N, C-alpha and C positions, 0 to 999 in steps of 0.2 A: 395800437389796437387796429390789426386789419379785416376793410370792410368789403369783403366783394362781393360785388352783387353781376346779374348776367346782361349780357347783352343783346340786341337785336337788328338787326337791319332791313330795312322793309324798302321793295324797288319797286317803281310804277314806270311803270313801262310803256304806258299806253300816250296815243300820239291824243299830244293837248291841242288844243285851239285858243282863237288872239281872247274866246271869253274867259278860259283859263289862264293867263296872261304868257303863255306865250303868244309873240309876235315878229316871229321873223320867219323868214322862208324852211323849212323839211329839206332836208337835202336829197340828191335825187337814190333809187334806189342801184346797190351794186349789184353786177351779175357773176360767175364766177367764170371766169374763162374756160375751153372748151379742151382744153390740158386739163387740168387742169378738175375738174369735171368727172372726167374718164378717170381719174383717178382716183379720187375720192370711191364713184361706181366703181373699182375694183379693189379696195381696200377692204369696201363692208358689202362688195358681192363678189364674192372669190371664185 
């Protein structure tokens, strides 16, 4: 007997705080290099 069930994936990407069980420091935000930013701008705004 083959039973097929659907699957779902939920992702919670909200920033957690210590009261929610998150006890380590957050990594610093990354920033795009000026050359990369220029290339992206050229690709999406021809």
